[in-house]
C-alpha positions in Angstrom: -21.0 -1.8 7.8 -22.8 0.7 5.5 -22.0 2.4 2.3 -18.7 4.1 1.8 -19.4 5.2 -1.8 -22.5 5.9 -3.8 -22.4 6.8 -7.5 -25.6 7.9 -9.3 -26.1 8.5 -13.0 -22.4 9.4 -13.6 -21.6 10.6 -17.1 -18.3 12.0 -18.4 -17.4 13.8 -21.6 -13.9 14.6 -22.6 -13.2 16.8 -25.7 -16.7 16.3 -26.8 -16.5 12.5 -26.6 -18.7 10.5 -24.3 -16.5 8.4 -22.1 -18.9 7.1 -19.4 -22.7 7.2 -19.5 -25.3 6.7 -16.7 -23.0 4.8 -14.3 -24.6 3.9 -11.0 -23.3 1.6 -8.3 -22.5 1.4 -4.5 -19.6 0.2 -2.5 -19.9 -1.1 1.0 -17.3 -0.5 3.7 -14.7 -3.3 3.7 -15.7 -4.5 0.3 -13.4 -5.4 -2.6 -14.8 -4.2 -5.9 -13.1 -5.2 -9.1 -13.6 -3.0 -12.3 -13.1 -4.8 -15.5 -13.5 -4.0 -19.2 -11.6 -3.5 -22.5 -9.0 -0.8 -23.2 -10.7 2.5 -23.6 -13.7 1.4 -21.5 -13.4 4.3 -19.1 -12.0 2.4 -16.1 -9.1 4.8 -15.3 -11.4 7.8 -16.1 -13.9 6.5 -13.5 -11.1 6.4 -10.9 -10.0 9.9 -11.7 -13.6 11.1 -11.3 -13.9 9.3 -8.0 -10.7 11.2 -6.9 -12.2 14.5 -7.9 -9.7 15.0 -10.8 -12.3 15.3 -13.6 -15.5 17.2 -14.2 -18.6 15.0 -14.4 -22.4 15.0 -14.5 -24.3 13.0 -11.9 -23.4 12.3 -8.3 -20.4 10.8 -6.5 -20.9 10.6 -2.7 -18.2 9.4 -0.4 -19.1 8.8 3.3 -18.2 11.9 5.3 -14.6 11.7 6.6 -13.4 9.0 4.2 -9.7 9.0 3.6 -8.8 7.8 0.1 -5.5 6.4 -1.1 -4.5 5.8 -4.8 -1.9 3.7 -6.4 -1.6 4.5 -10.1 -1.1 2.0 -12.9 2.5 2.9 -13.6 5.1 4.6 -11.4 8.3 5.4 -13.2 11.5 6.5 -11.6 14.2 8.2 -13.7 17.5 6.4 -13.2 19.2 9.8 -12.7 17.0 10.7 -9.7 19.0 10.2 -6.5 16.0 9.9 -4.1 16.2 7.0 -1.6 13.1 5.0 -0.5 13.4 6.7 2.9 13.4 10.2 1.3 10.4 9.1 -0.8 8.4 8.4 2.4 9.5 11.6 4.0 8.1 13.6 1.0 4.6 12.5 2.0 4.8 12.2 5.7 6.2 15.5 6.9 4.2 15.2 10.1 6.5 12.2 11.0 9.8 14.0 10.6 10.0 14.7 14.3 10.5 12.9 16.5 12.6 10.7 14.2 12.0 7.5 16.2 8.2 7.7 15.7 8.6 8.2 11.9 11.0 5.2 11.6 8.7 2.9 13.6 5.7 4.0 11.5 7.5 3.3 8.2 8.7 -0.1 9.6 5.1 -1.1 10.3 3.9 -0.3 6.8 6.9 -2.0 5.2 6.3 -5.2 7.3 2.7 -5.2 6.1 3.9 -5.4 2.5 6.6 -8.0 3.3 9.7 -5.8 3.0 12.7 -5.3 5.2 13.5 -1.8 6.4 17.0 -2.0 4.8 15.2 -1.2 1.5 14.9 2.4 2.8 18.6 2.9 2.1 18.3 2.1 -1.6 17.6 4.6 -4.3 14.2 4.1 -6.0 16.0 3.7 -9.3 17.8 0.7 -7.9 14.9 -1.4 -6.8 13.0 -4.0 -8.9 9.5 -3.4 -10.4 7.9 -5.7 -7.8 9.8 -3.9 -4.9 8.8 -0.5 -6.2 5.1 -1.4 -6.4 5.2 -2.8 -2.8 7.0 0.4 -1.7 4.2 2.4 -3.4 1.5 0.5 -1.5 3.3 1.0 1.8 3.6 4.8 1.0 -0.1 5.0 0.2 -0.9 3.2 3.5 1.2 5.6 5.6 -1.8 7.7 6.7 -4.1 4.6 7.0 -6.7 5.4 4.3 -10.2 3.9 4.6 -10.3 3.3 0.8 -7.6 2.2 -1.6 -7.9 2.6 -5.4 -5.6 0.4 -7.4 -5.3 0.9 -11.1 -3.9 -2.4 -12.5 -1.4 -2.7 -9.6 0.6 -5.5 -11.3 1.1 -3.9 -14.7 4.7 -4.3 -15.7 5.5 -6.5 -12.7 7.2 -9.9 -13.1 4.7 -12.8 -12.7 6.4 -13.9 -9.5 5.4 -10.7 -7.8 1.7 -10.6 -8.9 0.4 -13.0 -6.3 2.3 -11.1 -3.6 0.6 -7.8 -4.5 -2.9 -9.3 -4.4 -2.2 -11.1 -1.1 -1.2 -7.7 0.3 -4.4 -6.1 -0.9 -6.4 -9.0 0.6 -4.6 -8.6 3.9 -5.4 -4.9 4.1 -9.0 -5.7 3.5 -9.3 -8.5 6.1 -7.0 -7.1 8.8 -7.8 -3.4 8.6 -11.2 -3.4 7.0 -9.8 -1.3 4.1 -12.2 -0.9 1.2 -10.5 -1.9 -2.1 -11.4 -0.7 -5.6 -9.3 -2.5 -8.2 -9.0 -2.3 -12.0 -7.8 -5.6 -13.4 -7.7 -7.7 -16.6 -7.2 -10.9 -14.6 -10.4 -12.8 -14.1 -8.8 -15.3 -11.8 -7.9 -12.4 -9.6 -11.4 -11.1 -9.7 -12.8 -14.5 -8.7 -10.4 -15.0 -5.9 -10.1 -11.5 -4.3 -13.2 -9.5 -5.3 -16.5 -9.5 -3.4 -18.2 -7.8 -6.4 -17.3 -6.9 -9.9 -18.3 -4.0 -12.2 -18.2 -4.8 -15.9 -17.6 -1.5 -17.7 -17.4 -0.4 -21.3 -18.6 3.2 -21.3 -21.7 1.9 -19.6 -22.3 -0.9 -17.1 -22.7 -4.4 -18.6 -22.8 -6.3 -15.3 -22.5 -5.8 -11.6 -22.6 -8.2 -8.7 -20.7 -11.2 -7.2 -18.2 -12.6 -9.7 -19.7 -16.1 -9.8 -23.1 -14.7 -10.7 -22.2 -11.6 -12.8 -19.4 -13.0 -15.1 -21.4 -14.8 -17.6 -19.3 -15.9 -20.7 -21.8 -14.4 -23.1 -21.8 -11.1 -21.3 -18.0 -11.1 -21.2 -17.9 -11.8 -25.0 -20.2 -8.8 -25.5 -18.2 -6.7 -23.1 -14.9 -7.2 -24.8 -16.0 -7.8 -28.3 -13.2 -8.6 -30.7 -10.6 -7.3 -28.3 -10.7 -10.5 -26.2 -8.7 -8.6 -23.6 -9.5 -10.5 -20.5 -7.4 -13.3 -19.0 -8.8 -16.3 -17.2 -6.0 -18.6 -16.2 -4.9 -20.3 -13.0 
């Protein structure tokens, strides 16, 4: 399949503070890589650097022509905003405005992928639940069929009943479309079940490899220290 991303000796300083130091790893096409670590470890900063939103030292090399999609950790909608789900999709996909039929069919396909009925398009974003909004966001990100998807804690703030649905959607994208997934998560059960590899991060790399081999309890204790911020439940 080949590499889709190569990171070499990546270091980032913000306001004179070292956030990441000497980070090197590779991601293969179609792989699901989970990034774990305590709060303030630099996980979201790493994603922002991968998206070209922050200055850095070192090398970030995407395979030529790679299309990248990004779903942020939190997506808030002001209750006073009258935008419908359909209008939200139109904001991104102007190329599908005409003919109207083609655009509607394209939206329907992406909504089906995330297990939603097209009737959701009539609702205002402020009226849908947190789980529905997150699934809409994933469908929105998938509109132009990106090769790589970056998810920053995609179930943050979502009811427990919706968490499993979100991860199953991500796994379906990986298996059916060959989409490469980069995922920030605090849930070790998710990492074990859905990730091919894991990157343990706290300003530097503590471990990297298949979850069953890389996630040693002693290394995890050292990674999280007193925070104890990882969750390992069924």
